[in-house]
MDAnalysis code that builds the backbone (N, CA, C; Angstrom):
import MDAnalysis as mda
import numpy as np

u = mda.Universe.empty(246, n_residues=82, atom_resindex=np.repeat(np.arange(82), 3), trajectory=True)
u.add_TopologyAttr("name", ["N", "CA", "C"] * 82)
u.add_TopologyAttr("resid", np.arange(1, 83))
u.add_TopologyAttr("resname", ["MET", "GLY", "LYS", "SER", "THR", "VAL", "ASP", "GLN", "ARG", "GLY", "ARG", "ILE", "THR", "LEU", "PRO", "GLN", "ARG", "GLU", "ARG", "LYS", "ARG", "VAL", "GLY", "LEU", "ARG", "PRO", "GLY", "ASP", "ARG", "VAL", "HIS", "VAL", "GLN", "ALA", "THR", "ASP", "GLN", "GLU", "VAL", "THR", "ILE", "ARG", "LYS", "THR", "VAL", "SER", "PRO", "ARG", "GLU", "PHE", "ALA", "LYS", "ILE", "PHE", "ALA", "GLY", "CYS", "ILE", "SER", "GLU", "GLU", "ASN", "ALA", "VAL", "GLY", "GLU", "PRO", "VAL", "ASP", "PRO", "LEU", "ARG", "ILE", "LYS", "GLU", "MET", "TRP", "ARG", "LEU", "ALA", "GLY", "GLY"])
u.atoms.positions = np.array([
    [0.777, -1.016, 0.075],
    [-0.028, -0.034, -0.074],
    [0.909, 1.346, 0.145],
    [0.724, 2.231, -0.964],
    [1.422, 3.370, -0.918],
    [0.654, 4.436, -0.219],
    [1.438, 5.550, -0.137],
    [0.941, 6.655, 0.798],
    [0.919, 7.850, -0.097],
    [-0.035, 8.667, 0.089],
    [0.114, 10.014, -0.677],
    [-0.433, 11.240, 0.128],
    [-0.312, 12.506, -0.325],
    [-0.936, 13.479, 0.366],
    [-1.922, 14.330, -0.533],
    [-2.892, 14.853, 0.203],
    [-3.951, 15.585, -0.473],
    [-3.267, 17.040, -0.776],
    [-3.352, 17.627, -1.847],
    [-2.969, 19.019, -2.014],
    [-4.045, 19.975, -1.826],
    [-3.637, 21.218, -1.913],
    [-4.669, 22.329, -1.557],
    [-5.842, 22.303, -2.503],
    [-5.695, 21.690, -3.599],
    [-6.897, 21.637, -4.681],
    [-7.535, 20.218, -4.525],
    [-7.229, 19.496, -3.533],
    [-7.808, 18.214, -3.269],
    [-7.413, 17.104, -4.187],
    [-6.179, 17.092, -4.880],
    [-5.833, 16.284, -5.706],
    [-4.780, 15.302, -4.979],
    [-4.493, 14.254, -5.386],
    [-3.520, 13.227, -4.840],
    [-2.642, 12.729, -6.106],
    [-1.525, 12.313, -5.741],
    [-0.783, 11.488, -6.773],
    [-0.635, 10.151, -6.350],
    [-1.333, 9.236, -7.218],
    [-1.149, 7.800, -6.823],
    [0.286, 7.413, -7.048],
    [0.909, 6.540, -6.119],
    [2.309, 6.126, -6.258],
    [2.538, 5.207, -7.474],
    [3.595, 5.466, -8.164],
    [3.798, 4.522, -9.433],
    [3.525, 3.141, -9.232],
    [4.067, 2.530, -8.114],
    [3.752, 1.120, -7.930],
    [2.360, 0.773, -8.011],
    [1.385, 1.582, -7.311],
    [-0.030, 1.170, -7.403],
    [-0.738, 1.551, -8.709],
    [-0.135, 2.522, -9.597],
    [-0.641, 2.744, -10.791],
    [-0.364, 1.564, -11.774],
    [0.914, 1.130, -11.702],
    [1.457, -0.067, -12.381],
    [0.605, -1.318, -12.231],
    [0.360, -1.439, -11.035],
    [-0.387, -2.650, -10.455],
    [-1.724, -2.750, -11.165],
    [-2.323, -1.700, -11.361],
    [-3.743, -1.859, -11.956],
    [-3.754, -1.235, -13.325],
    [-2.635, -0.869, -13.911],
    [-2.502, -0.528, -15.255],
    [-3.031, 0.881, -15.595],
    [-2.986, 1.710, -14.654],
    [-3.501, 3.097, -14.925],
    [-2.349, 3.741, -15.687],
    [-2.877, 4.671, -16.689],
    [-2.031, 5.529, -17.402],
    [-2.563, 6.915, -17.389],
    [-1.809, 7.811, -17.681],
    [-2.286, 9.377, -17.935],
    [-3.508, 9.359, -18.793],
    [-4.586, 10.067, -18.321],
    [-5.793, 10.177, -19.257],
    [-6.807, 9.016, -18.966],
    [-6.562, 7.916, -18.110],
    [-7.506, 6.934, -17.809],
    [-8.460, 7.494, -16.917],
    [-9.664, 6.927, -17.027],
    [-10.737, 7.356, -16.255],
    [-11.054, 6.464, -15.117],
    [-11.380, 6.875, -13.814],
    [-11.464, 6.182, -12.693],
    [-12.806, 6.335, -12.033],
    [-13.349, 5.424, -11.297],
    [-14.386, 5.455, -10.511],
    [-14.015, 5.845, -8.900],
    [-14.415, 6.871, -8.294],
    [-14.063, 7.145, -6.929],
    [-15.350, 7.109, -5.961],
    [-15.219, 6.225, -5.034],
    [-16.391, 5.946, -4.231],
    [-15.668, 6.117, -2.657],
    [-16.465, 6.754, -1.820],
    [-16.146, 7.175, -0.466],
    [-17.014, 6.590, 0.517],
    [-16.514, 6.001, 1.715],
    [-17.365, 5.758, 2.921],
    [-16.846, 6.592, 4.033],
    [-17.262, 6.479, 5.244],
    [-16.810, 7.336, 6.229],
    [-15.222, 7.438, 6.421],
    [-14.572, 6.573, 6.304],
    [-13.104, 6.402, 6.542],
    [-12.199, 6.066, 5.227],
    [-12.901, 5.826, 4.064],
    [-12.165, 5.143, 3.060],
    [-12.821, 5.663, 1.682],
    [-11.630, 5.741, 0.834],
    [-11.916, 6.232, -0.510],
    [-11.316, 5.072, -1.370],
    [-12.203, 4.756, -2.207],
    [-11.740, 3.490, -3.282],
    [-11.541, 4.044, -4.725],
    [-10.523, 3.923, -5.347],
    [-10.478, 4.187, -6.729],
    [-10.399, 3.096, -7.512],
    [-11.169, 2.835, -8.428],
    [-11.219, 1.684, -9.554],
    [-11.102, 2.324, -11.002],
    [-10.349, 1.692, -11.685],
    [-10.079, 1.835, -13.094],
    [-11.340, 1.603, -13.679],
    [-11.936, 2.432, -14.599],
    [-13.126, 2.240, -15.344],
    [-12.708, 1.420, -16.663],
    [-13.699, 0.512, -17.012],
    [-13.711, -0.392, -18.212],
    [-14.689, 0.100, -19.229],
    [-14.144, 0.449, -20.421],
    [-14.995, 0.983, -21.447],
    [-15.749, -0.209, -22.075],
    [-16.852, 0.133, -22.695],
    [-17.569, -0.932, -23.308],
    [-16.556, -1.779, -24.391],
    [-15.977, -1.131, -25.105],
    [-14.915, -1.873, -25.855],
    [-13.998, -2.986, -25.216],
    [-13.290, -2.347, -23.910],
    [-12.322, -3.151, -23.239],
    [-13.195, -4.412, -22.563],
    [-14.524, -4.074, -22.150],
    [-15.444, -5.140, -21.660],
    [-15.612, -6.080, -22.592],
    [-16.112, -5.981, -23.810],
    [-16.280, -6.844, -24.835],
    [-15.023, -7.602, -25.299],
    [-13.957, -6.955, -25.242],
    [-12.679, -7.551, -25.466],
    [-12.274, -8.714, -24.364],
    [-12.594, -8.281, -23.095],
    [-12.373, -9.270, -22.089],
    [-13.262, -10.472, -22.055],
    [-14.433, -10.228, -22.528],
    [-15.466, -11.309, -22.528],
    [-15.668, -11.936, -23.881],
    [-14.943, -11.562, -24.961],
    [-15.079, -12.145, -26.337],
    [-15.115, -13.651, -26.137],
    [-15.924, -14.234, -26.869],
    [-15.936, -15.667, -26.927],
    [-16.613, -16.293, -25.769],
    [-16.769, -15.591, -24.609],
    [-17.392, -16.206, -23.443],
    [-18.858, -16.405, -23.635],
    [-19.494, -15.714, -24.389],
    [-20.974, -16.030, -24.615],
    [-21.282, -16.150, -25.947],
    [-21.487, -17.440, -26.265],
    [-21.882, -17.781, -27.625],
    [-22.821, -19.078, -27.800],
    [-23.314, -19.243, -28.730],
    [-24.282, -20.531, -28.734],
    [-23.600, -21.762, -28.653],
    [-22.279, -21.838, -28.929],
    [-21.553, -23.015, -28.655],
    [-21.157, -23.255, -27.275],
    [-21.047, -22.336, -26.550],
    [-20.780, -22.656, -24.983],
    [-21.937, -22.381, -24.175],
    [-23.145, -22.126, -24.900],
    [-24.434, -21.853, -23.978],
    [-24.695, -22.979, -23.078],
    [-25.085, -22.717, -21.861],
    [-25.478, -23.879, -21.007],
    [-26.645, -23.231, -20.221],
    [-27.787, -23.992, -20.379],
    [-28.984, -23.601, -19.809],
    [-29.762, -22.298, -20.390],
    [-30.180, -21.467, -19.640],
    [-30.954, -20.366, -20.043],
    [-30.121, -19.308, -20.838],
    [-30.629, -18.641, -21.764],
    [-29.916, -17.545, -22.384],
    [-29.507, -16.467, -21.410],
    [-28.474, -15.722, -21.722],
    [-27.998, -14.751, -20.811],
    [-28.896, -13.484, -20.826],
    [-29.239, -13.071, -19.664],
    [-30.114, -11.679, -19.512],
    [-29.184, -10.560, -19.829],
    [-29.628, -9.632, -20.621],
    [-28.832, -8.514, -20.965],
    [-28.568, -7.768, -19.628],
    [-29.466, -7.725, -18.684],
    [-29.186, -6.967, -17.402],
    [-28.136, -7.558, -16.684],
    [-27.920, -8.799, -16.640],
    [-26.939, -9.619, -16.104],
    [-25.490, -9.096, -16.781],
    [-25.502, -8.951, -17.933],
    [-24.337, -8.508, -18.709],
    [-24.081, -7.022, -18.233],
    [-24.970, -6.167, -18.058],
    [-24.899, -5.005, -17.637],
    [-24.282, -4.813, -16.189],
    [-24.650, -5.670, -15.419],
    [-24.396, -5.893, -14.027],
    [-22.743, -6.233, -13.853],
    [-22.558, -7.197, -15.004],
    [-21.106, -7.687, -15.020],
    [-20.266, -6.629, -15.374],
    [-20.702, -5.767, -16.303],
    [-19.824, -4.455, -16.665],
    [-19.760, -3.440, -15.550],
    [-20.807, -3.320, -14.868],
    [-20.700, -2.390, -13.719],
    [-19.749, -2.950, -12.669],
    [-19.869, -4.275, -12.424],
    [-18.872, -4.847, -11.438],
    [-17.413, -4.862, -11.910],
    [-17.337, -4.979, -13.236],
    [-15.785, -4.797, -13.839],
    [-15.266, -3.348, -13.843],
    [-16.099, -2.414, -13.449],
    [-15.640, -1.128, -13.429],
    [-16.152, -0.224, -14.630],
    [-17.183, -0.602, -15.312],
    [-17.712, 0.116, -16.441],
    [-18.622, 1.228, -15.906],
])
C-alpha cells in the first residue's frame, strides 16, 4: 500500500507502484467511491474493453441452460468497473 498527500486543490498523486499494479496511465478514467473513512479508486472499463475481455465467453457453442439476461451482462460490466 502506498501513501500520498492531498494537495490544496484536493488532488492526490497515486504512487507509481500502485498505478502500474492496476494498469493506470495518464488520461485513464477512474471511479471514486467514499465511505466514512475510506476512498476507493477503481479503473473504469470501457464498453470496448469489456467486450474484449469477455469475447468468446458468450456464444451459442458454449451456452449452458438459459440465455444470458442482458441486465446480467450490464451488471457484470458495472462490477468490472464500467
